C-alpha positions in Angstrom: 55.8 -65.2 71.6 53.6 -62.2 71.2 55.1 -61.4 67.8 54.5 -65.0 66.7 50.9 -64.8 67.7 50.5 -61.5 65.9 52.1 -62.9 62.8 49.8 -65.9 62.9 46.7 -63.7 63.2 48.0 -61.6 60.3 48.4 -64.7 58.2 44.9 -65.8 58.9 43.5 -62.4 58.0 45.4 -62.3 54.7 44.4 -65.9 53.9 40.7 -65.1 54.6 40.8 -62.0 52.4 42.5 -63.9 49.6 39.7 -66.6 49.8 37.0 -63.9 49.6 38.7 -62.2 46.7 39.0 -65.5 44.8 35.4 -66.4 45.5 34.4 -63.0 44.1 36.6 -63.6 41.0 34.8 -66.9 40.4 31.4 -65.3 40.7 32.5 -62.5 38.3 33.9 -65.1 35.9 30.6 -67.1 35.9 28.7 -63.9 35.2 31.0 -63.0 32.2 30.7 -66.6 30.9 26.9 -66.6 31.2 26.5 -63.2 29.5 28.8 -64.4 26.7 27.6 -67.9 26.2 26.0 -67.0 22.9 29.1 -65.2 21.6 31.7 -66.8 19.4 34.5 -66.0 21.9 35.0 -66.0 25.7 36.4 -63.0 27.5 39.7 -63.8 29.2 39.3 -63.4 33.0 42.4 -62.7 34.9 43.0 -61.3 38.5 44.0 -58.0 36.9 40.8 -57.8 34.8 38.8 -58.6 37.9 40.6 -55.9 39.9 39.9 -53.3 37.2 36.2 -54.4 37.1 36.1 -54.1 40.9 37.6 -50.6 41.0 35.3 -49.3 38.2 32.2 -50.7 39.9 33.3 -49.0 43.2 34.0 -45.7 41.5 30.7 -45.7 39.6 28.7 -46.4 42.8 30.6 -43.7 44.8 30.2 -41.2 41.9 26.5 -41.9 41.8 26.3 -41.1 45.6 28.3 -38.0 45.1 26.1 -36.9 42.2 22.9 -37.4 44.2 24.3 -35.4 47.1 25.4 -32.6 44.8 21.8 -32.4 43.4 20.4 -32.2 46.9 22.9 -29.5 47.9 22.0 -27.5 44.7 18.3 -27.9 45.5 18.8 -26.6 49.1 20.8 -23.7 47.7 18.0 -22.8 45.2 15.4 -23.1 48.1 17.4 -20.7 50.3 17.6 -18.2 47.4 13.8 -18.4 46.8 14.4 -19.7 43.2 11.1 -21.7 43.3 10.7 -22.4 39.5 14.3 -23.4 39.0 14.2 -25.7 42.0 11.0 -27.4 40.8 12.5 -28.0 37.4 15.7 -29.4 38.9 13.8 -31.8 41.2 11.3 -32.9 38.5 14.2 -34.8 36.9 14.2 -37.0 39.9 10.5 -37.5 40.3 10.9 -41.3 39.9 13.6 -41.5 42.5 13.3 -44.1 45.3 15.0 -41.6 47.7 12.7 -39.8 50.1 15.1 -36.9 50.3 14.3 -36.1 46.6 10.6 -36.7 47.0 9.8 -34.6 50.0 11.8 -31.7 48.5 9.8 -32.1 45.3 6.6 -32.0 47.3 7.8 -28.8 49.0 8.8 -27.2 45.6 5.5 -28.1 44.0 3.6 -26.5 46.9 5.8 -23.4 46.8 5.1 -23.1 43.1 1.4 -23.4 43.7 1.6 -20.4 46.1 3.1 -18.0 43.5 0.7 -15.2 42.7 1.4 -15.7 38.9 0.0 -19.3 39.0 -3.6 -19.7 37.7 -6.3 -21.3 39.9 -6.3 -24.5 37.8 -2.6 -24.8 37.9 -2.5 -24.2 41.6 -5.0 -27.0 42.2 -2.9 -29.4 40.0 0.3 -28.5 41.8 -1.4 -28.9 45.2 -2.4 -32.5 44.4 1.0 -33.1 42.8 2.7 -32.0 46.0 0.6 -34.4 48.0 1.4 -37.3 45.7 5.2 -36.7 46.1 4.9 -36.3 49.9 3.0 -39.6 50.1 5.6 -41.3 48.0 8.4 -39.9 50.2 6.6 -41.3 53.3 6.2 -44.7 51.7 9.9 -44.8 50.9 11.1 -43.7 54.3 8.7 -43.8 57.3 11.6 -42.7 59.5 12.0 -39.3 57.7 10.8 -36.5 59.8 10.6 -34.2 56.7 8.4 -36.7 54.9 6.0 -36.7 57.8 6.0 -32.9 58.0 5.4 -32.3 54.3 2.8 -35.1 54.1 0.9 -33.3 56.9 1.2 -29.9 55.2 0.2 -31.2 51.7 -2.7 -33.2 53.1 -4.0 -30.0 54.7 -3.7 -28.1 51.4 -5.6 -30.8 49.6 -8.4 -30.4 52.2 -9.1 -26.9 50.8 -10.5 -28.6 47.7 -12.3 -31.5 49.4 -14.8 -29.6 51.6 -15.1 -29.0 55.4 -16.0 -32.6 56.2 -12.9 -34.1 54.6 -10.7 -31.2 56.0 -11.8 -31.8 59.6 -11.5 -35.6 59.2 -8.0 -35.2 57.9 -7.1 -33.0 60.8 -6.6 -36.0 63.1 -4.1 -37.5 60.6 -2.3 -34.2 60.1 -1.7 -33.8 63.9 -0.5 -37.4 64.2 2.1 -36.9 61.4 3.2 -33.5 62.9 3.7 -35.1 66.3 5.7 -37.9 64.6 7.9 -35.4 62.8 8.7 -33.6 66.1 9.3 -37.0 67.8 11.9 -37.8 65.0 13.4 -34.4 65.1 12.6 -32.2 68.2 14.8 -29.4 66.8 12.7 -28.9 63.6 11.1 -25.5 64.3 8.9 -25.7 61.2 7.0 -28.8 62.4 6.5 -27.2 65.8 5.2 -24.0 64.1 2.7 -26.0 62.0 1.4 -27.8 65.1 0.9 -24.3 66.5 -1.0 -23.3 63.4 -3.1 -26.4 63.7 -4.1 -25.3 67.2 -4.8 -21.7 66.1 -7.0 -22.9 63.2 -9.2 -25.0 65.5 -9.2 -22.3 68.2 -10.7 -19.8 65.7 -13.0 -22.3 64.0 -16.4 -20.5 63.4 -19.3 -21.7 65.5 -21.3 -23.0 62.5 -18.3 -25.2 61.5 -18.0 -26.5 65.0 -21.7 -27.4 64.9 -21.2 -29.2 61.6 -18.1 -31.0 62.9 -20.0 -32.1 66.1 -22.8 -33.6 64.0 -20.4 -35.5 61.7 -17.6 -36.5 64.1 -19.4 -36.3 67.5 -16.1 -35.1 69.1 -14.2 -32.8 66.7 -10.7 -31.6 67.3 -10.4 -28.7 69.7 -7.6 -26.4 70.7 -7.0 -23.0 72.4 -5.0 -19.9 71.5 -2.9 -20.6 74.6 -1.8 -23.9 73.1 -1.1 -22.3 69.8 1.0 -19.6 71.5 3.0 -22.2 73.3 4.0 -24.0 70.1 4.8 -20.7 68.3 7.1 -19.6 71.2 8.7 -23.1 71.3 9.5 -22.9 67.6 11.0 -19.5 68.0 13.1 -20.8 70.9 14.4 -23.8 68.9 15.3 -21.5 65.9 15.0 -17.8 66.4 13.7 -15.7 63.5 13.5 -18.8 61.3 10.2 -18.1 59.5 8.3 -14.9 58.8 5.0 -16.8 59.2 5.9 -17.8 62.8 6.5 -14.1 63.7 3.1 -13.2 62.1 1.3 -16.0 63.9 2.8 -14.9 67.3 1.4 -11.4 66.6 -2.0 -12.7 65.6 -2.2 -15.0 68.6 -1.4 -12.2 71.0 -4.1 -10.2 69.3 -6.6 -12.9 70.0 -5.4 -13.0 73.6 -5.8 -9.2 73.8 -2.2 -8.5 74.5 -1.7 -5.5 72.3 1.9 -4.7 73.4 3.3 -8.2 72.6 1.1 -8.4 69.4 2.7 -5.1 68.1 6.2 -6.4 68.9 5.8 -9.6 66.9 3.9 -8.0 64.0 6.7 -5.4 63.7 9.2 -8.3 63.5 7.1 -9.9 60.8 6.8 -6.7 58.9 10.6 -6.1 58.9 11.5 -9.7 58.0 13.4 -9.9 54.7 10.9 -10.8 51.9 12.6 -13.5 50.0 9.7 -15.8 49.1 6.2 -15.1 47.9 5.0 -16.1 51.3 7.3 -13.6 53.0 5.8 -10.9 50.8 2.2 -11.9 51.8 3.3 -12.0 55.5 4.8 -8.5 55.2 1.5 -7.2 53.7 -0.7 -8.8 56.4 1.6 -7.6 59.2 1.3 -4.0 57.9 -2.5 -4.2 57.8 -2.7 -5.7 61.3 -0.4 -3.0 62.7 -2.6 -0.3 61.2 -5.6 -2.0 62.9 -3.8 -2.1 66.3 -2.7 1.6 66.0 -6.1 2.7 64.8 
């Protein structure tokens, strides 16, 4: 009895799949006839030709997916090696992509290129705005991408350097919102946590005259403390130890502002000894050296 029931279910399954395949064959046949209606002949459509068409279509779509994944893997490898220019050139070929994974990486690559010491001031500005455009497109394509939120926040902050203090402070609310959203989407992303710490540090050290301007314009400008900044930097380090030379440097600088010389020296030494792979790493190394001299002086 059980075997008869199983056999009946199997027959219904096969019958259903045959019906679906025949329906797909009819759809495919109609497409072929439509595309060839102006031709002097009609392509012969058989179950075999449909099967070949189906397999080729499947292979092409899978291959396209594999190809996209391979490009992303190659991009991540170049990023890990600090090959900024090669990375930028690779991703530029995909600047019109609808995939946020390509676009936020291109935003990051454009920004990293702008930070190179060999780049002229005009080219740096162009690349800064280019990075922001790609980050904005990435966010439009996928609002659920934590990386898109993160790089949108970073690039918006960079653009503010060219827009004046009023725009920069006004953008700060937007920047914090996107950083918090990035952390909400991925609590294990140490970089987003670090940047939120940097945001707090920047407003903690905001000069009095800029605070005054901000108060006049906004009434209630963003505020933060060094203690808040420190908490985020330490949290980032806890999530991913030794992940970023700048986080080590900022821990040292924050402890300096809190007058904890011993801990400041500890983190600045770590920043100084961090392997200098990128241009930013080299700048961090230089600043850490200078701050250590100041501490020891």
